[in-house]
N, C-alpha and C positions, 0 to 999 in steps of 0.2 A: 272204309272204302277197299280198302288193303290191308291184310293181316302180317305181323313179324313170326318171326321163329322164336326157337327155345330160348330162355335166357342161358348166359354162360355166367356163373358166377365171377365176382370182383376178382377172387384170390386166381381163377384160371386164367382169365384174363391177363390178370397181371404176367403169371406165368408167360402164357403163348409172347406177349409183348415182351417179356426180358428176353427170350428165347429168340425170337426176330431179331433186336437189337443184336445179340451174342450173334447170331449167324452172319447179320451184316457187319459189325465190328471186325471180325475174324476175316471176314472176306475180302473186304476193302477198307481202306481210310476214309474215303471220300466218293462221291457220285462224281466222279472225274470224266472228262470228256473221252473217249476211244483214244487211245494210243496204239499202232500198229505193233509196236516192240513190247506190251504185256503181255507177261504168259498166264496162261488160264490158272485162275486159284483154284487151293480145295472147295470143293460146294460144299455149303452146309445147308441142312433142308429141313425143313419140320414133317416128320413122315407117321404116317399111322400105318398098322398092320391089321389091324382089323377096327370095327364102329363099336362107338361107344362113348363114355364121357372124354370130351377133349381132354382136360387134366390130366387121366389117367390113361390114353391110348396114346397121343401124340409125344414122341420124342426127337429129338435134334440129334440128325447122326450125319458123317460125312459120308459120300455117295461120291461116284467115280462117275466125271462128265464125259458123254458119251460123244462118240465121233462126229464129226459134220459132215454130213450125206451131199449128195446133189442138190435135193430141194431143202436142207436143211438150216435153220438162222442158230447161233450161238450168241446168247443174249445173258447179258448181265444185269440183273435185276437193280433197280433203283430204290422201289419204295412197293409196297404192300400192304392193303388194310384188311381188316378182319371185319367179315362180314355175317349175316346172319347164316346166310346160304354155307358160308364157309363151316360154320358149326352143324348146322343143320347136316350137313353132307359128312361130318366127321362121325356125326351120331347115327347115320344112315337113315334117316329121315329126310330124303330128297330126291326129289324125280329123277336128278341123273346121278349115277355114282360111279365112281372110277374104278377100274381095277385095283385090288388092292396086292401089295402093299403099294400107299399113293404118297405124293407131297398134298398137303394142305394149301388152300388159296386159290381163290377163284377171278382174282382180280388185281392189278398193279402194271406198275409199268417198268420197263426195261429199255435198255440200249444196247444196240447191236453190236457185237464184236466182230464177229468172221460170217460169212454167209459161202453157201453152196455155189458149185458152178452153174446149177440151172433156177437161182434164184435170180428173179427181176424186179421184184416188189419192193423193195427195202436193200438199204446198203449200211457198211458198218458207220457208226455213228448215230443212226436213225434212232429215235424212240418208238416202241411197239408198245402195244397192249393185247391181252387175249382177245380174241374172235368168239371164243364162246367159254361157257362153265366147264370146271374142271380140270385147267391146265396146270394146275400145280404152280403158284407163285411165291409160295413160302419159299424160297431158296436162294442163295446166293445168284449163281447162276443156271442156265441149263441149255439146252439146246431141243429146238422145237423144229418142227416143221413150218414152211413160208404161208401154208393155207391157217395156221391157227392161230394167226398174227394179223394185227392190223399198226399200221403206220400213222403216226401223230405227228402234231408238230412237236418241236422239242424247244421251242421257246416257252411253253404250257408251264404254270407254277406245278413243281413237281406234287404236291398232295393233292390239285386239282387232276390231273392226269394219271395219276392213279388209282381214284376211283372215278373215273370219266365211263367207264364202260356198262356200269350197274345201275346205280341208284338215278343217275341223269336219264340213261336212257329209257328206263321205267318209266321215269314221271313225262320223260316226251313222248313215249307211242301212247300213253294213256289219254292224253290231252290229245292228240291228233287223231286217234284209231276208233274213236268210239260215237263222238257228237263231231258235226259241222260247227266247230266253235268260230264266232267273228271276233274281231277287236269290241271289247268293251262287253261282251259274255261275262257271266260269272261261273267260277268255279267253287263248288264246297267242297271240302276233305276234312274228316278228322287223320288223326296221328300226325298232324302236321309240322309237330319237332322231330319227327323222323329223317334220316337221310334223304327219302324218297321226295316226303312232303317238303322238304326244305327245298329242293331240285323245283318242284311244281312251284312253288310261289315264284322262284326266280324266272322260269322258263316262261311261266304264263304272263309275267309283268312284261318280259321282252315280246310277249306276242300280243299285247295289248289287252290281255284277259284281266279282270279284276276276278281277286280270290277273298273268300271265308275259312278262316283256318281254325279250326277247332283246337284247342291245347286242354287235354283232360285233365292234367295234373298238376296245373298250376293252383298253388295253394291258396287259401281265403276265398274259394267260390262261392258263391251262394244260387242253388238251385230252386228255383220257384214252380210249383205246381199248381195249374188252373183245371186241369180237368183229369178225368180219369177214365177214358172211353173203352181202355184196352180192360178194364176193372183188374187190374192187377195192380200190388204194393207196389210203392216206390221203396229200392233197399238200398240202401249205403251200410257198408263195409265199417265197421269200428276204427280200423285204421286210418280210412278218409274221415271220419271225425274229430279224431283224436291230434293226427298228424298233417293231414291237409287241412284243417278247420274249415272243414265244408259246413255250410250251413244250407239246410232243407227247411223252404220256406212253403207256404200257401198262400193264393189268391182268389176270391170268391167276389165278385162284383158285388154282389147282392149285398155281403157283407161290408164291404167298402162304402157301399151308399150309405148304411145304417148307421155307420161308425164315424161319416164325416159330414153329414147334412141332416138335421130332420125333417128337412123338405124334398122331394123329388128333383132330382137336377139332372137336367143333360149331358152325358159325359162328354167331356172333350179329348180331342186327338190331338197332340201334339203333332208339328207337321216337321219334315225334317229341313234344315235349311239350305240355301240354294236357289231359295224364287219356287218351291213345291208345295207351299202353303196351298194353293188352290186345289192341287189333289186331293181325290178322297178315294176311299176304301170300296174298290166295285164289289157289289154284295154277287154272290154265287146266283145262278139261275134258277128261279122258284122252282120250274121244272124240272128239275134234278134233287131226286127223291132218294137215291143211295146213296152212299158215301164209301170209301175204301179206308176202312182205317189199317193202320199197321203202328209197329213201337221202332223206333231207329234204338238202337242200344249200341255206345260205343265201348267198344270192348278197351281191355286193357294191351296198353302197348308193353311187348314183353322184351322189348330189347333196348338197349343204349343207343339211342340216336345217331350220336357224334361217331365219325369214322376214324380212328385209329391210325396214322399213316407212319410209316417206320422209314427213317433214312438213316446213314448211316452217319458217324460223328464225322466230321470236318475238324 
């Protein structure tokens, strides 16, 4: 139902995580509440000057904090994740690309330190998240325009707040904007272990929707093929067979009857529990002579689903 971006190698992810931790650790010692007496600290940021491999183009640098204008907000960043869109943007493979050099990070949560004279929507101490992509959240603090920020409750868990503006919003809008779903309806999704997929499950449950969630990379699975209308071969990679212990099986009802009984027997269809035994499968109308054949291909998930959130050490 949705695709993911390119995979950032484990070593590169580890390097970015380490540099984020370093930036936060040197910026301040804890996600402490706002203090009017606190002096602005040195800004540490993960910056890239040109597009390419994040492990090669992203650098940890010291930046000068901009002056707070009338409509500006001085924000101390509390936590920021690494999302697929962050990596795609650094690589130059995203629909929105900031002017270079740029600070990485599209998502995160920060605390307002100071505001300009024209700012009315937020005040010192408030928590804020980006209103749109490309803000540059991989830095210890920054000055943003008020319109670039959205105020959120400060009693949310830090990791939830830092990952609020991308995956949950994507999941919610997909559930709300394409079909008029009603409580009891069922949503089927693949890539259900992804961040968006997990959000779909939780939001759907809150809306009274049922979900069927396909997890394609679970080891020890069995794929049973019972037909071949597409006239195409079933293909599985060697790595899936060896490392995932994938089992490929075929089923032909005629052969099953032959193997299990010398005499023809009616096919028994087990009914699901819960008082549904009297229900039967409705046959298709006999006047319907044409069928639309399609092949559903679940493509590989290419990004680690879990979102890493970085907070200063306490």
